C-alpha positions as a Markdown table, in Angstrom:
| # | Residue | x | y | z |
|---|---|---|---|---|
| 1 | Met | -166.9 | -41.1 | -13.9 |
| 2 | Lys | -169.4 | -39.0 | -12.3 |
| 3 | Arg | -167.5 | -35.9 | -13.3 |
| 4 | Thr | -167.0 | -37.1 | -16.9 |
| 5 | Val | -170.7 | -37.6 | -17.3 |
| 6 | Leu | -171.5 | -34.3 | -15.5 |
| 7 | Ile | -169.2 | -32.2 | -17.9 |
| 8 | Thr | -170.4 | -34.3 | -21.1 |
| 9 | Thr | -174.0 | -33.6 | -20.1 |
| 10 | Leu | -173.6 | -29.8 | -19.5 |
| 11 | Leu | -171.7 | -29.4 | -22.5 |
| 12 | Leu | -174.3 | -30.9 | -24.7 |
| 13 | Ala | -176.7 | -29.2 | -23.1 |
| 14 | Thr | -175.0 | -25.6 | -23.7 |
| 15 | Ser | -174.4 | -26.3 | -27.3 |
| 16 | Ala | -177.8 | -28.0 | -28.0 |
| 17 | Ser | -179.7 | -24.4 | -27.6 |
| 18 | Gly | -178.8 | -23.8 | -31.2 |
| 19 | Val | -179.7 | -20.2 | -31.1 |
| 20 | Glu | -177.7 | -17.5 | -33.2 |
| 21 | Pro | -177.5 | -13.9 | -33.4 |
| 22 | Thr | -178.8 | -12.2 | -36.6 |
| 23 | Pro | -176.2 | -10.8 | -38.5 |
| 24 | Ala | -177.3 | -7.5 | -37.2 |
| 25 | Ala | -177.2 | -8.0 | -33.6 |
| 26 | Leu | -173.8 | -9.7 | -34.3 |
| 27 | Thr | -172.5 | -6.8 | -35.9 |
| 28 | Trp | -173.9 | -4.4 | -33.2 |
| 29 | Ala | -172.0 | -6.5 | -30.4 |
| 30 | Thr | -168.5 | -6.9 | -32.0 |
| 31 | Ser | -168.4 | -3.2 | -33.2 |
| 32 | Lys | -168.8 | -2.2 | -29.4 |
| 33 | Met | -166.3 | -4.8 | -28.5 |
| 34 | Thr | -163.6 | -3.4 | -31.1 |
| 35 | Arg | -164.5 | 0.0 | -29.7 |
| 36 | Trp | -163.7 | -1.0 | -26.5 |
| 37 | Thr | -160.5 | -3.0 | -27.3 |
| 38 | Ala | -159.4 | -2.7 | -30.7 |
| 39 | Pro | -158.4 | -6.3 | -32.1 |
| 40 | Gly | -154.8 | -6.7 | -32.2 |
| 41 | Thr | -153.9 | -4.2 | -29.5 |
| 42 | Asn | -154.2 | -6.2 | -26.4 |
| 43 | Ile | -150.9 | -6.1 | -24.1 |
| 44 | His | -149.3 | -8.4 | -22.1 |
| 45 | Val | -150.6 | -11.2 | -24.6 |
| 46 | Glu | -148.2 | -14.3 | -24.7 |
| 47 | Ser | -149.5 | -15.7 | -28.0 |
| 48 | Ser | -149.5 | -14.4 | -31.6 |
| 49 | Glu | -152.6 | -13.1 | -32.9 |
| 50 | Ser | -153.2 | -10.7 | -36.0 |
| 51 | Ala | -156.0 | -7.9 | -36.0 |
| 52 | Glu | -158.0 | -10.2 | -38.4 |
| 53 | Gln | -157.6 | -13.0 | -36.3 |
| 54 | Ala | -158.8 | -11.1 | -33.0 |
| 55 | Gln | -161.7 | -9.9 | -35.0 |
| 56 | Glu | -162.8 | -13.5 | -35.8 |
| 57 | Arg | -162.2 | -14.3 | -32.3 |
| 58 | Tyr | -164.5 | -11.4 | -31.3 |
| 59 | Glu | -167.1 | -12.7 | -33.2 |
| 60 | Ser | -167.1 | -16.2 | -31.6 |
| 61 | Ile | -166.9 | -14.5 | -28.5 |
| 62 | Ala | -170.3 | -12.8 | -29.0 |
| 63 | Lys | -171.9 | -15.7 | -30.4 |
| 64 | Asp | -170.7 | -18.0 | -27.5 |
| 65 | Ala | -172.0 | -15.3 | -25.2 |
| 66 | Phe | -175.4 | -15.0 | -27.0 |
| 67 | Glu | -176.0 | -18.7 | -27.1 |
| 68 | Val | -175.6 | -19.1 | -23.2 |
| 69 | Val | -177.8 | -16.1 | -22.4 |
| 70 | Phe | -180.4 | -16.9 | -24.8 |
| 71 | Asp | -180.7 | -20.5 | -23.8 |
| 72 | Asp | -184.2 | -20.9 | -22.6 |
| 73 | Gln | -182.8 | -22.6 | -19.3 |
| 74 | Glu | -180.9 | -19.5 | -18.4 |
| 75 | Pro | -183.1 | -16.7 | -16.9 |
| 76 | Ala | -182.2 | -12.9 | -17.7 |
| 77 | Leu | -180.7 | -10.7 | -15.3 |
| 78 | Phe | -183.3 | -8.2 | -16.1 |
| 79 | Lys | -186.9 | -8.2 | -16.4 |
| 80 | Gly | -189.0 | -7.0 | -19.5 |
| 81 | Lys | -188.9 | -8.2 | -23.2 |
| 82 | Asn | -185.1 | -7.1 | -23.8 |
| 83 | Gly | -183.9 | -8.5 | -20.5 |
| 84 | Lys | -181.8 | -11.1 | -22.3 |
| 85 | Leu | -180.5 | -8.2 | -24.7 |
| 86 | Lys | -179.2 | -6.3 | -21.4 |
| 87 | Thr | -177.9 | -9.6 | -19.9 |
| 88 | Trp | -175.8 | -10.2 | -23.2 |
| 89 | Ala | -174.4 | -7.0 | -23.2 |
| 90 | Thr | -173.7 | -7.1 | -19.3 |
| 91 | Leu | -172.0 | -10.3 | -19.8 |
| 92 | Leu | -169.9 | -8.7 | -22.8 |
| 93 | Ser | -169.0 | -5.6 | -20.8 |
| 94 | Val | -167.8 | -7.4 | -18.0 |
| 95 | Ala | -165.5 | -9.7 | -19.8 |
| 96 | His | -164.2 | -6.5 | -21.3 |
| 97 | Phe | -163.3 | -5.0 | -17.9 |
| 98 | Glu | -162.2 | -8.5 | -16.5 |
| 99 | Ser | -160.2 | -9.5 | -19.4 |
| 100 | Ser | -160.2 | -6.7 | -22.4 |
| 101 | Phe | -160.9 | -10.2 | -24.6 |
| 102 | Arg | -157.4 | -11.0 | -24.5 |
| 103 | Asp | -156.2 | -14.0 | -26.2 |
| 104 | Asp | -153.9 | -15.2 | -23.9 |
| 105 | Val | -156.8 | -15.0 | -20.9 |
| 106 | Asp | -159.2 | -16.6 | -23.4 |
| 107 | Arg | -157.2 | -19.6 | -24.0 |
| 108 | Gly | -155.5 | -19.8 | -20.3 |
| 109 | Ile | -152.2 | -19.6 | -21.7 |
| 110 | Gly | -149.0 | -18.1 | -20.1 |
| 111 | Thr | -148.1 | -16.4 | -16.8 |
| 112 | Lys | -150.4 | -13.5 | -17.2 |
| 113 | Ser | -153.5 | -15.3 | -18.1 |
| 114 | Arg | -155.0 | -15.3 | -14.6 |
| 115 | Gly | -155.5 | -12.3 | -12.3 |
| 116 | Asp | -155.6 | -12.1 | -8.8 |
| 117 | His | -152.2 | -13.7 | -8.4 |
| 118 | Gly | -153.2 | -16.8 | -10.4 |
| 119 | Gln | -156.7 | -17.3 | -8.6 |
| 120 | Ser | -158.8 | -16.1 | -11.6 |
| 121 | Trp | -159.8 | -17.9 | -14.4 |
| 122 | Cys | -161.1 | -17.2 | -18.5 |
| 123 | Leu | -162.5 | -13.8 | -19.9 |
| 124 | Met | -164.8 | -13.7 | -17.1 |
| 125 | Gln | -162.0 | -13.9 | -14.5 |
| 126 | Ile | -163.8 | -16.4 | -12.0 |
| 127 | Lys | -161.9 | -16.7 | -9.0 |
| 128 | Leu | -161.5 | -20.4 | -8.1 |
| 129 | Gly | -158.0 | -20.5 | -7.0 |
| 130 | Lys | -154.6 | -21.6 | -7.9 |
| 131 | Ala | -154.5 | -24.8 | -10.1 |
| 132 | Val | -152.9 | -27.8 | -8.1 |
| 133 | Lys | -151.6 | -30.6 | -10.3 |
| 134 | Gly | -153.9 | -28.8 | -13.3 |
| 135 | Lys | -156.9 | -28.6 | -11.1 |
| 136 | Thr | -158.3 | -25.8 | -8.8 |
| 137 | Asn | -159.0 | -26.7 | -5.3 |
| 138 | Thr | -162.4 | -24.7 | -5.4 |
| 139 | Arg | -165.3 | -25.7 | -8.2 |
| 140 | Ile | -168.5 | -24.3 | -9.2 |
| 141 | Asn | -171.4 | -26.3 | -9.8 |
| 142 | Leu | -174.3 | -25.0 | -12.4 |
| 143 | Asp | -176.9 | -27.6 | -11.6 |
| 144 | Thr | -179.3 | -24.9 | -10.5 |
| 145 | Pro | -179.7 | -21.0 | -11.7 |
| 146 | Tyr | -177.3 | -20.0 | -9.1 |
| 147 | Ala | -173.6 | -20.7 | -8.4 |
| 148 | Lys | -172.8 | -22.8 | -5.5 |
| 149 | Phe | -169.0 | -23.8 | -4.8 |
| 150 | Thr | -167.3 | -27.0 | -3.5 |
| 151 | Thr | -164.0 | -28.0 | -2.7 |
| 152 | Lys | -165.2 | -31.6 | -3.8 |
| 153 | Met | -163.0 | -32.6 | -6.3 |
| 154 | Asp | -165.3 | -34.8 | -7.9 |
| 155 | Glu | -168.0 | -32.2 | -8.3 |
| 156 | Gly | -168.7 | -29.2 | -10.3 |
| 157 | Phe | -166.0 | -27.3 | -12.8 |
| 158 | Gly | -162.7 | -25.8 | -12.2 |
| 159 | Gly | -160.9 | -22.9 | -13.7 |
| 160 | Glu | -159.0 | -25.2 | -15.9 |
| 161 | Asp | -162.6 | -26.4 | -17.2 |
| 162 | Leu | -163.6 | -22.7 | -18.0 |
| 163 | Val | -160.5 | -22.0 | -20.2 |
| 164 | Gln | -160.8 | -25.1 | -22.2 |
| 165 | Asp | -164.7 | -24.2 | -23.1 |
| 166 | Arg | -165.8 | -20.6 | -23.3 |
| 167 | Lys | -169.3 | -21.4 | -23.1 |
| 168 | Leu | -168.8 | -23.1 | -19.9 |
| 169 | Cys | -166.8 | -20.0 | -18.8 |
| 170 | Phe | -169.8 | -17.5 | -19.7 |
| 171 | Lys | -172.3 | -19.9 | -18.1 |
| 172 | Ala | -170.4 | -20.3 | -15.0 |
| 173 | Ala | -170.3 | -16.4 | -15.0 |
| 174 | Leu | -173.9 | -15.6 | -15.6 |
| 175 | His | -174.7 | -18.2 | -12.8 |
| 176 | Val | -172.2 | -16.0 | -10.5 |
| 177 | Met | -174.0 | -12.6 | -11.9 |
| 178 | Arg | -177.4 | -13.8 | -11.3 |
| 179 | Thr | -176.1 | -15.0 | -7.4 |
| 180 | Ser | -174.7 | -11.6 | -7.1 |
| 181 | Phe | -178.0 | -9.8 | -8.4 |
| 182 | Ser | -179.9 | -11.8 | -5.9 |
| 183 | Met | -177.6 | -11.1 | -3.1 |
| 184 | Cys | -177.6 | -7.3 | -3.8 |
| 185 | Lys | -181.0 | -7.1 | -4.8 |
| 186 | Ala | -181.8 | -4.1 | -2.3 |
| 187 | Leu | -179.2 | -2.1 | -4.0 |
| 188 | Pro | -180.0 | 0.2 | -7.2 |
| 189 | Glu | -179.9 | -2.4 | -10.5 |
| 190 | Asp | -176.6 | -0.9 | -11.9 |
| 191 | Glu | -175.0 | -1.9 | -8.3 |
| 192 | Arg | -176.2 | -5.2 | -8.0 |
| 193 | Leu | -172.8 | -7.0 | -9.5 |
| 194 | Ala | -171.2 | -5.6 | -6.6 |
| 195 | Ala | -170.9 | -9.2 | -4.9 |
| 196 | Tyr | -169.6 | -10.5 | -8.4 |
| 197 | Ala | -166.8 | -7.5 | -8.2 |
| 198 | Ser | -165.9 | -8.0 | -4.6 |
| 199 | Gly | -167.7 | -10.7 | -3.0 |
| 200 | Thr | -170.2 | -8.9 | -0.9 |
| 201 | Cys | -172.6 | -6.2 | -1.5 |
| 202 | Asp | -171.0 | -3.6 | 0.7 |
| 203 | Lys | -167.9 | -3.3 | -1.3 |
| 204 | Gly | -167.9 | -3.2 | -5.3 |
| 205 | Arg | -170.7 | -1.3 | -6.1 |
| 206 | Gln | -168.3 | 1.5 | -8.2 |
| 207 | Ser | -167.3 | -1.6 | -10.2 |
| 208 | Ser | -170.9 | -2.7 | -10.6 |
| 209 | Arg | -171.9 | 0.5 | -11.7 |
| 210 | Trp | -169.2 | 0.7 | -14.6 |
| 211 | Arg | -169.8 | -2.8 | -15.9 |
| 212 | Val | -173.8 | -2.5 | -15.7 |
| 213 | Gly | -173.7 | 0.9 | -16.6 |
| 214 | Lys | -171.4 | 0.4 | -19.8 |
| 215 | Ala | -173.8 | -2.4 | -20.9 |
| 216 | Leu | -177.1 | -0.5 | -20.2 |
| 217 | Arg | -175.7 | 2.7 | -22.2 |
| 218 | Trp | -174.8 | 0.4 | -25.0 |
| 219 | Val | -178.2 | -1.1 | -25.4 |
| 220 | Ser | -179.8 | 2.4 | -25.3 |
| 221 | Gln | -177.6 | 3.6 | -28.1 |
| 222 | Gly | -178.4 | 1.9 | -31.4 |
| 223 | Ala | -179.4 | -1.7 | -30.2 |
| 224 | Pro | -180.6 | -3.4 | -33.5 |
| 225 | Ser | -184.0 | -4.1 | -31.5 |
| 226 | Arg | -185.5 | -3.8 | -28.2 |
| 227 | Asn | -187.3 | -7.1 | -28.4 |
| 228 | Asp | -185.4 | -10.1 | -27.7 |
| 229 | Glu | -187.0 | -12.3 | -29.8 |
| 230 | Asp | -185.9 | -10.0 | -32.9 |
| 231 | Leu | -182.4 | -10.7 | -32.2 |
| 232 | Ile | -182.4 | -14.3 | -32.7 |
| 233 | Gln | -181.6 | -15.6 | -36.1 |
| 234 | Lys | -184.8 | -17.9 | -37.0 |
| 235 | Ser | -184.3 | -21.6 | -38.1 |
| 236 | Glu | -185.7 | -21.1 | -41.5 |
| 237 | Glu | -183.0 | -18.2 | -42.1 |
| 238 | Leu | -180.5 | -20.7 | -40.6 |
| 239 | Asp | -181.5 | -23.4 | -43.2 |
| 240 | Ala | -181.4 | -21.0 | -45.9 |
| 241 | Ser | -178.0 | -20.1 | -45.0 |
| 242 | Tyr | -177.0 | -23.8 | -44.8 |
| 243 | Asp | -178.4 | -24.8 | -48.4 |
| 244 | Val | -176.8 | -21.8 | -50.0 |
| 245 | Gly | -173.4 | -23.1 | -48.4 |
| 246 | Leu | -173.9 | -26.5 | -49.8 |
| 247 | Leu | -174.6 | -25.0 | -53.3 |
| 248 | Asn | -171.5 | -22.9 | -53.1 |
| 249 | Asp | -169.1 | -26.0 | -52.1 |
């Protein structure tokens, strides 16, 4: 019961922020994603997905990552007026490097959807171990801004939870990334994901530079705005869109 209530509470929290990217921001994000990995060209995918279906899923991925990052309860990885934008780009960059946005990884289906010999889960490939009787023995707690891991089966979330809810996957990854940034704060900014990539700040520095560097270059090359607030679809715009939809029904 305790864990069920926790899951319900968290999922309600992640969906209650109600923020959406502007059309320009969404187009910017998905255009980069499709350049990194063209829809429908993923390898080892144990599912049938057309290029059109993949494009729709890419847009959904970008929206889910945006909603998690732009939640007021989630601190950005970077400082400044575009810290959330950089964080959003970094989340998507890491997803690209970790999973290439593959459908089988996204949904956790098939024998090749989990890396590290079956131990890493969801688009962000968070290492929680192999599933035993459908659940991973390592759990991740998300009740603070920083990730905490436990082996208590009635606490936190397992890999099986992360592949059932993509926002939960992104939220867990963001907490692990924030922990890595804190652990590796003495390193240059683009190397602070070293612990995320390798478990320590001594290793994984090159992997961090690839992931963070790609995201920051992406932001510097044609971002729709350098101000986080300009990327959020305003409530009145959403209301107007909803009204038009009702008229067209």
